[in-house]
N, C-alpha and C positions, 0 to 999 in steps of 0.2 A: 607617485610622489617622487620628486627629484630636487636636488640642490638648484638653487636659482642664482642666476647671474645679474648684475645691474643691466636694466632695459630688456630683460627677457620678456618676451610676449605670454601675458598672463593665460591666455586661452581659457579664460572662465575660472581659472584657478586664483586663490588667495595668498598673498605673501604674508609669511610669518618669519619673524627673525627671532632665533632661539640661541642665547648665550653668543650672539655676534653672528651667527650663521643664517642665511637666509634658505628657507624652504617654501615650496608650492604646495597647498593643500587644496582638496575640493571644497567648494561653498558646503555650509552645513557641518563641517569639521568641528571638532572640540580641539582645545589646547592639548589635551591628552593624545588625540589622534595624531597632532602635529608632533608632539614628542616622539610617538611610536615610528612615524615616518623619519624621523632623525636618528633614529636608532638608539634612543635614550630611554632608559629604565626608571620609573619612578614607582614606587611601592602602591598597591592599591589593596583594598579589602572589600569595599562595598560596590566595586565597579565589575560589569560584566558586559561584555559588547552586546548581548542579546537584551538588554535591559535599557530603560531610560535613566540617565544619568542622575545620580542621588547626591554624591558629595558629602555623605555623612561621615566617613570615617577620617576624612582630612589627611589622609596620608599622600595624596598626590599632589600636595601645595607647591604653587608657584608663584612668581611675582611678575605683575604686568607693569611695564614702564608707565609712569603717570598715575599709578593708583596706590594708595597708602598701605592696603592691607594685602597680605598673600590671598591667593584665590585657590580653589580645587579645581584642578585641570579637567578633570572628567565631566564637569559640569559648566565649563567656561566655553562659549562659542568663541571661535576666531573672528577677527576682522582684519582687513587690508591694513598691512603695515603694523601690526601688533607686534610688540617686542617683550619677549619673555625672558626672564632669569629663572635658571633651574638648578645649576650645578653650584650653588653658595654654600659656604659653611653655615649660615644662618639658616636656609631652607633646609639643609641636611640635618641640622641639629632639632629643627621642628617637627620633620618628620620621624626622626628617631624617638622623639618625645611622645608623640601620638602613637607610634607603635608600641612603646613600653606600656603606655597606659591600656592598650587593647590586650597585651599580653599578662596583664596582672591576674595572678590567679590561674593561669592557663596549665593544664596538665603537662608537666615535663615529659613524661614518658611517651607521650603521642608523638612528639617531635621526631624522635627515633624511629617509632614504628611506622609513620607515614610520611617520610622525607618529601615526597612528591607534592604534598599540599602547599598552595602558594603562600599562605600565611607561614607556614615552617620554613620555606626557602627565604622568606624575607627576615624571619628571626635570625637564621643562620647567617645570612649575609651582614646582618648588621652586629653580629656578635652578640645576639641578645639571648640566644637560646639558653646560655649558661646560667642567666639570670631568673630564667623561669622556674618556679617551684610549687606549682599547684598540683592537685592529683584528682583524678577521676573519682567520683562517688558510683560504685557499682550498682548500687539500689537505685539510682536515677535513670540508668540505661535502658532504653526501649529497643528491644529486638524483635518486637512482635510483627513487623513487617517481614515477608520472607525474603526480601532482598536486599535491605539496607538497616543499619543501625543508628540510632540517634543517641548521643551522648551530650546532655545539656551543659556538662562542665567543661565542653570545649566550645561552647557557643560565644561568639565575641559581639553578638547584636549587630552584624552588618546588615540583617534583613534581606540578604540576596535571596534565602529560600523562599521568604514570603513574597517577593516581587516577582520572582520567576514563576512561581506557582499560579500567579494573578496574571502577569502579563503575557508569558508565552503558553502555559499549559490551560489557564483559565479555570481552574479547580478550586483555588482560594483555600486550600487545606490548611496552610499554616497561619497562626494567629499570633499577634503580638498582645501579650497580657500583662496586666498590671502597669504601674509608672514608677518613675524616678528610679531608684537603686534597686528596685524589685522588679524591673521590666524583665521579661522573659519571652522566649518562642516557643510555642507548642501547636501540636497539630489540633484539629477541631474534634477531638474526643480524648478521652483520658489514654488511651493507648493507640498507637499507630494502626495496630491490627484492626481496630474498631472504627477507624476514621473514614472519611470519604476518599482518601487518596488512592490514585489510580496506578500508583508504582511506575510512573514514567520515568522517575529518576532525575528529573530536572533539578531538583533541590539538592540532590546529592553531588551532581556534576557541578552546580554553582558554588556550593559550599567552599570557602577558602581554607577551612580548618578540618579537623577530624571529628567534628559534631555530627557530620553525616558521611558514613563511609559504607560502599559496597560489601556485602558480607564474602562476595568471592575474592575481593582484594584482602579482606582479613584473613580468609582460609587459605588462599593460595599464594600470597605475597604478591609484590609488584611485578607488573609485566616486564619481560626482557626486550620485547619487540612489539612495534606496533605498525598496523597494516591499514590502509584506506581501502575500504570496499564498500558493496552496496547491501542492503539489508535483504534477506531471504524471505521475508513476509509478503505483505500486500503490494499492490502496483503503484505506490506513491513513490518509491525508489529512495528512500532515505539512505543518507551516506553514514556509514559507521567508521569509528577508529577502533580495530581490534586489537586487543592486548592479548599476547600469548607468553606462556613461560613453560620451558620444558616440553614444548610440542603439544601444549593443552591450552585452550582458551581460558583466561581469567577474568577478562573485564571487557566491556563494550562501551565506548563513549561517542557521543555524537560529533560529528564533523562540523565546527562552528560556521564555516564560510560555506557550506554545501548549498547549493542553490535551491534544492527542493526543501529540506527540512530545516535549515537555517539554525543548525545547533540544537534541535530538539529531536526527540525518539518518543516512541510509545513504549509500554512496558514489554511488548513483544521483542521488538528490535534491540532495547537496551539490556533486557535480562533473560529472555528465553532463547539461549543459546546452548544450555548444557545438554541438550539432546544429542549432540555430537558425541558426547562420551557416555551416552545411556548404556546400562549393562546389557540391553537386548539389541544393541545395534549389530548388524550383521556385518561382518568384514571379511568373509571368506565365501567363494561360490558355494551353492547348495544345490544338489539334483535330488528329486524325490525318488527313493528306492524303496519298493516294498511298502509304500504308503507314508514313509518318513523321509523328511530331509536329512541328507548327509553331506558333510563338507568334502569338497573335492578341490583339485588344483584348477588353476585357470584354463589350463590347455584342456583338460577334459570337459569342464563346463562349456568352453567355446565351441569344441567339437561336437558336443551334445546339441547345442542351440543350432549350429549349422546343419546337422543331420536332421534334426525335427523340421525345420523349414523346409529343407530339400526335399523331403519324403511328401510333404503336403503338395509342394509345388509340382512333383512329378505325379502325383495322385489326381489333384484336382485343379492345378493350374494357379496363377498369381491371384486370382479374384477372391481366393479361400483363404488368403492371410493378410495381415494388416499391422500396422505400427501406430503406436500412440506416442506422441512427443510429450514433454514435461513442461508444464508452466513454471516449475521450480528449477529447471535446468537453464543454463545460459543460451543465448542465440546460437553460438557455435555448435552445440551439441544438438540442437533442434534441427538446425540446417542440416547436419549431417544425417539425423534420423530420417528425414524426408529423403534425402539423397539416396540413402540405402533402401527406402521402399520402393522408390521408382527406379533405380537402376540396378539393384541386386535383386530385390524381390519381383520387380517388374510390374508394380501396381500403384495406383493412386489412392488406395486404401490407407491412408495416413490422416491422422487427426490429432486434437490436443483438447484440454479442457475448456478452451475457448467456447467448445460446443455446448457445454452445460452452463455457460454464463453470459460472454458478451459476443458470440457469435451474431445474435441479433442485432446488437450495436453495429458491428462492422459491417453487415449487410445492409442495414437501414441507411447509415451515413454514406455508404460507398453510393447507394442508389440515388439519394438525394444530393449530395455534395460531391462525390466522385471520389472521396477518400474516407475510408471507415475508420477514422481515428480523431482524436481530440482536436478541436480547432484551435485551442488556445493553450495557455501555459499556466501554472500554479501561481506564478507570479502576478497573474491578472487578478487573483482574489483581491489584492489590495488595491487594485485599480478600479474595480467594478463599483459601481453605484448600487446596484441591486444584485442579489444572488438568489437564484432559484435551486432549490435542492429537490430533486424527484426520485423517490424510491431508494434512498441511501441513508442509513443510519451511521453517517460519515465519522462521527467521534469515536464510534467503536469500531466500525470495520476499516477505515482510513484515518486513523487518529490525526495525523498531523495535518492533513488536508482539514479535517473537521475542526481542530483548533484554531487553524488559520482563518477558517470561514467564521467561527465563533468570535474571534477577536476582531475581525473586519465588522461583524455586527456591532460589537460594543464600541467600535469607533464611529458607527454612524451608517454603515451600509444597511440597506433594506433588505430582509431576509423573507424569503416565501419557501414554505416547505409543504410538499406534497407527500404524504405518507400516512398509511392506516395506523400507525402507532404514533404516541406522543414521544418522540424521541428528545434527546438533548437539545437539538437544534430546534426541533418543533417548539420546545418550551420557550425558545428564545425568538421564535419568529414573529414577525409583524402579522403575518398571515399563516396559519396552518389549515390545509385542506385534507382532513383525514377520510379520504375516499375508501369505498368498499373494494377490497383487494379484487383485481381482475378487471377494473373499469378505468384504466389509463385512457385508453382512446377516447371514450366520450367525455371524459373530463377535459382532456386537452383540446379536443374540438369545441368544447363549451368555452373554453379561455380564449380560443382563436375567434370564435363567433362573436364574443364580447367585444374583443379588440376591434373587430370591423364594425361592428354595430355602433361602437361609440368613437369610431374614427380615431382610434389610438395607434394606428399603423403608420409605417414610413413610407408615404407614397413615392418620393423619390427613389428610395432603394428599390421598392417594388418595380417602379418603371424601368431601372437600369438593369436590375439583377434577378428578377423572378418571372416565372411563366405561369399561365393559367390562373391568374389571381381572380378574375371575374367568376370562373367556373367553380373555382373553390369557395368563394364568398356564397354563392347560391348554395353550394353543398352543405357548408357548415351552419346554414340559417336554422336548419333542422335541430342543431345542437345548441341553441340558444341556453343561457344557464336556467332561466325559468322553466324550461323544457325537460332538463336531464338532472336537475338538482335531486329529485327523489331518487331517480335510478342509482347515481352516483354517491348518494348519502352525503353531499356537502351543499349547504345552503347557498342559494344563487347570489346573495349578497357578498359571501365570501369569494366566490367564483370571479364576481366582476371586479372586487377590490383586488385580487391577486393580477387580474390581466391589466388593470390601471397601473398598479405598482411596476410590474414588469416592462411594460410599453413605455411608461413615463420615465422611468428611473434609468435611462440609457447612460453609459452602457451596462446591459444586463447580462450576467454570466449564469449559464445553467450547467449543474453538475447531476448525473443520474447514475444510478446503481442497479444491482440485481432485481430490485423492486419494479423496475421499468421492463427489464428484459425476459425473465424467467416467467413467462405467461404463454397462454396459447397464441396471444397477439403481441408479442414481445417485439419483433421487428416492426410491426405496424406502429407499436406505440412509440418507439424512438422515432420513427417517420413523423409521426404527430408532433412529437417535441421539436423536431427540426422545423416543421412549420411555423412555429412561434417565433424562432430566430429570424426566418426570411420575412415574415410579416413586419418585424419591428426593425430590421436592419442591424440586428445584434450578431453580426458576421463580419470577419475581416478586419476587426478593429480589436485594440487592446481592451481588457476588461469584459469580454463578452464570449459568445460562441456555445457550442454544445460540446460538453467534457464528459465521457464516460469515466467513472472510477473502477479501474480495473481491479480484480480481485486479488489474483496471486502475482508475484514479485515479477514474472515474466510471460504472463498471459498474453500480453500485447506482442512480446517478441515470438513466443512460440508460433503463433498462428502467422505471423509476418514472416517469418523464416520459411514457410511453406508447409507447416504440419496441418494440412488443410487440404481435403481432397479436390477441390476445384481451383485451388491458387498455387502458384509457385512462390518462390522467395521474393519479398516486397510485394506480397497480396496481389500478384500479377495473375490474371487469368491464364489458365494453361494454354489455350489456343494463342494469346498474344505473347506469351513467354517461352513458348516450346522452342523456337529456332535457336534463341539466344542459350538456353539451357543445354540443348543437345550439342551445340558448338563448344560451348565451355567443358562439358562433362565428357564429350567425345563418344557419345553412345546415345541411341534414341531413347525416348521415354515413352510409356504406354499410350495408346490410343483409346482404350476403354476408360471410361468415367470411373471414379473412386467411390467408396463408401465412407460416410460420416461415421463417427462411433456408435450412434444410436442404431444407423442401417447395419452396422456390423453385428450389433446385438440382435437385431431382427433376422439377418441373415443366419446367425449362428443357431438361433432358435428354430429356423427352417431347416437346419442341416446343411448349408451352403457355405458356412464361413467356419474354418477349422483352426487357424493359427493366429495368435496374438502376441505381440510383443509390447508391453505396457511398460513405458519408462517413467518412473516418478510419478504414477497415477494410480490410484486405488479405485479402480472401476466399480467394484462391487459395493464398497461403502458409500460411495459418492453418486452413484446413478439413482435417479429417481425410480420409484417402484422396484426395489432390490429384489424382490421375489422373481419378477419377470428376467433381470440380469443374470440371477443365479442359475435359472433354468437354462438360459443361453448359454452361459459359461459351462455348464455341464456337458453341453453337446459339442465343446470344441475338444480337438485332439492334443492340442499342444499350446501351453500358455507359459510365456517367458515374462518374469516380473524383475524389474531392475529398480531398486530403491535402496534406502538406508535400514529399513526395518521390514520385518516379515508382516505385511499389511494384511487385510482381510482378503484381498483377491489372492495373494500368494498363498495364505494359509488354507484356503479352500481348493483353489484351482491350480496353483502354480505347480509346473513341472521342473522348472529350473529357476533359481534365484541368484541374480548377478548384483553382488554389492556396490554400489555407486558412491562417489564422494559428495560430502557435502559442499555447499557454496564456499564455506570457509577453506576448503582443501583443494581449490581448483582455480584456474584462471579462465577470463570470458568477458561477456557483457551481457547486462540485462537491458531491457526496454520498458520504461515505465509508462503510466498512463498518459503522460504529456508528450509522448514521442521522443522522449529523452534517453539516448543510449549512453550507458555508463559502465565503467569497468568493475570487474568483479576479480579480486585477487586472493591468492592463497595466503591465509594467514597462519596455517599450520601443516604439516605433511599429512597425507591421506592415513586414514585410522586403518589400521590393519593392511588387508589386501585390496582395500577399496580403489576404485579406479574412476576416473572421469567418463561421463557417458560416451563422449566422442571416442575415447580410447577403446571401449568395450565394442563400439559398433565398427571401429576398424577392425579388430580382432575378428569379428564374426564375418565381415565381408571378405577377409583375405582367407578364412576357413572355408567359405563357400566359393572359392575361386574367383572372386571380383576383387582384386587389390587395386585396380585401377580407380583412381579418384578417391582412395581412402589411404593415402600414405603421408598424412599430415603430420608434421613434428610437434605442433604446438597449437593451441586455440588461435592465437594471432594468425597463423597461416590460413586456418580456416575462414576467419574473420576477412582476410584478404580476398578470399575466393567470393565471399559474400559480396564485399563491395564490388566486385566485378560483375556479378550478376544482377544486383540491386543498384541502379544508377542513383536513385535519391539518397542512398547510403554511401555513394563513393568517396566521399570527403572525410569519412569518419575513420581516420587511421587511429590506432591504438594510441599514438603519440598524443593525438589531439583530444583523446578522451581521459587524460590522466587526472584532471580536476574537474569534476562538475558535469562532465559529458557533454553532449551536443543534441540539439533536436532536429530530426529529419524534416523536410528535405535538406540534405547538405551534400550537393553533387560533387562538389570539388574542394581541394584542401584549402583553398582560399576563402571558401564559403563560411560564414559565421553560424550557420544552423538557422532554422526557422522557428521563430516563437508564435507567429500567428499565420494561419492558413487563410487562403480564399480571400486575400485582401482586394484583388481587383477582379478576379474571375474564379471559375470552378475548373477542375481538371477537363471536364466535358465541354467547357465552352463559358461565355459571359455570365448565362442565366441558369437557375435551378428551378425545378418545377415543385409547385406546392402539391402536396400528395393527399387525394380525395380518398380516404380510407374507410370504407363500410365496416362497422363494429361487428364482430362475430363473437357472441359471449362464449366463455367456457362450458363445456358439459359438466364441469364438477360444480354442483348446486348442493346447497343443503336441503335437508329434508327432516322429517320426525325422527328417523333413526340416526342421522347425523346432522344434528342441528348447529355446529359450530363450524366456522370457517378457520382453517388453520393457514398461517403463512410462517415461512422458515427464515433463518439468517444467523449471522454470526454474533459471537460474543466479544468483547474487547480482549479478553484473555486468552482466546483460543482462535486457531486458524484451521479452517475447513476440517480434513478429518482427524484432526488432533495429533497427526503422526509425530509433529515436532513438539508442540505446546504442551500435549499430555505428558511429556516425559521431561517436563521442567516443573519448577515451582508455581507456575502459573496454576497447575492442579490443585495446589493448595488453596489458592484464591478462589477459583471456580472448579470444584471437584468434578463434576459431571453436567450434562445438559439438563434443561428444565423446561417445563411448560408454564407459560404465563397466561393465566386466566383472569378475566374482568371479575370483580367481587359478586357481580349478578350469578355468573355460572359457578364460581368458587363456591359461594355460600350454599347455592342450590344444591350443589353436589355433596355437602357436608364435609368439605375437606379441611385439613389443618395444614398450616404452612409447612411445605416440606414432605408432605405425604406423598408416597409413591402411588401414582396412577397409572391406569392403563388407556392410552390414547389409541381408539381404533378408528380405521378408515374402512372404505370398501375394499382395500387392497391388502392390508395387513394391520399391523400394532406395534407399538413400542412402549416400554414402560419406563417412567422418569418421574423425579419430583415435580411438585406442582407449586406455583407461586402465585399469591394474590396480588393482581397487579392492576393498577389505574391507567398504564400506558396503552393498553389494549381496550378496544370498544366492547361493549356487551354484544354478545353472538360471535365474537373473534378470539383467537388464540394465536400466541406466538411461541414458536420453539427452536432453540439451537440444535445443531447437528453435528457435534464435534466428537461425542464420544462413541467410539465403536461398539462398547459394550450396551448403549442404548439402541443404536442402529436405527435412527429416525427414518432414515428412507425404505425400511421396510413398510412404512405407512403411507408415503407421498404417491401421488397419481401417475397414470402412464401419459398424461395429456401432454402434448408438444406443440412447440411454436410452429405455425402453419407454414412458414418461409424456410427456416433453417433447421426445424427438428430439435430446439433446445428444450429440455425438460420444464414443465411448469411447476417449479417447487413452491410457488407463493400462493396456489390456491389449492386447498384439499378440505373437503367436507369430513368431519370428525364427531366423535362422541367421546366422552371421558368419563370413566368411572374408577371407583377405589381398586387397586391392585390387590389380589387376594394372594 
């Protein structure tokens, strides 16, 4: 927005005159937007840029030339030639009068305690703070939520909490009760601790007064510094404003203009940061001596690591050692980890946790489309006519994307959900297909068959962009809905309805999660999903595509940086990228093929793999069929664990522990699920002697006599080398990533980034091939001894192995894992709510509380896997994806009995 001179070309902008000065503003702006563009401040109480205008508080009054009465600027659309009066004595007095009314009986002490609150700043600016004489009623304060406090005496009835909970979060926790002078705002239960609140903190962030305040703010005081960075949890990539005081984190707020989260956060991103200062945080290197970890200096620890790997290399060769990158660590650190494996250890034995989650996605989408990443952007949620969610409980596992999908549904988008459970989104869906776990492939083939049978396909797109349609049509005829309905457990009428809605409601956007990938047929299932987009032309346009919801904050980036045995940085096959890598690195890379994580485990069990460096990865706790992993790791000679805490792998098998920085203590970049590369910035100094992963890797490289290529002075220097080796990321200099990041491909510094892939062609050519996938059922089947089919997943309040969230107050909300059983099995077992039960499979058992739940179907169960004391993966199966070897966490036959 800029000052406008007479005769200036509007270029689609609207001219508004404010107190005699002309300004250009975009169409759709409000008068308040225009005032902000002009650098003018008017008070507001009910306004929030994330919400629909309300105009209830009347603090932002302006006068429009030609109109008799003043109007609220926040709810006043601009029009061409509009003339506004703002800074007049009359308007100033009116605003001051409205502010005095709102401050009637406001608690005076809160103004001094929380000077940063917008309402308090306005009172001080107008000199009204001295006229406030109210007081807080301690008996009314509700502090039952673990993260924030509600003080009704400070509520001015602006209703921002009510509106943001509805319009942004979609939870409708806040209620407006009573009428007239008795009106009040309250949660949907007598106490917050008993309400349906999900602790996202949106209401606290929106509240202009001290009615809602974060407890960390109360306990620690206001932040002294604020740092913009990226969330360390799921792959959505929300941006945070991190407040610090005295070198400690005290508060986290959402970045209002962030392109991904648009001013919203979930409970983990907003509040679950106190693990950084957890009392059991390891902040000095440890070496196991005589069976016990002992603190040592960095020099001793690094020398110990170097000697350990050198001994195995001398005795066994490079095939006996490997490195695991971290999906929680930045791109730069992962890039250096795989470079270390290939140039210092001389092996392609390098992997990351993508192996146990979205490796099937990367392989499938690369095989079908030529690129193993999301085709579209999260902003396309608001552009899609239809949204298909497959195998993802998005409102719990990827809450901000889930809430955006939920709001799109409430604005009129068609929602289709394929999931065994009745998730939040399934309850809102126009069609919910509750398939039996493990039957994604036949169900998706059935949808494709229905599309072809009813001529719902995009024949023009197929003619220009698709190969082998006729052969595919003949193939899927055998999967007609009426033929597979009984097998998949979904009525044929529902299958056909889903096909019609997805095909006819173009643009149709698809999201999928681990419910698609963690199967014997995970890779093949994602290929079958890709077929639906090809048949309907839902590729290469906004509001469409196939979009994986990545699990960890940098799981997309860790694999993309080359922590993958068959690919170098940029997910380039080794044969294709070898020459460029060797030229840049100044040395050859191995000729022998590498091992995936699961292959490393197999090789260790066979006595052929002896040394592992696990960076930010608790292999023992997170691998399926943990007993097999435990046996394999017991055969290793040397295990290095690099993390924040002594995880289960370190406790049982670690020979040395290297303390790493958290993401709040380092610089770098993360890559989210929509291919967006975003900055990570240090908000506090490293705790104790913790170091960034890349710094530790360089120390070990030097100790092993290989300093060449490991003398970087900063994360940015590493990133600049990444840009040299990865051409599609060449244009993403740190300076261009300052606000919001960029989506690759972004080959040069003039390129704006790419929001939609495959607009006119695919990387391998103009056409993609429909995949004719024969269905191979999993060997994991129920029987009389194990009559219940278990599938596993996350809870909203916890993350993966609980390494971070279990050390926060999220553990007060959800103390441990639980097993959800349908009332049929729950009642038949004679269980009581919360009883501890023994869940047995053919491979092991776990003991955890049980919950009577209608969200699962009879004959099925669901359990989370966050609590290492439960150790759920002792019971999960050894079945793996047929293509990439990812474990099948989603299908396991169990029985359930009372724990004695």
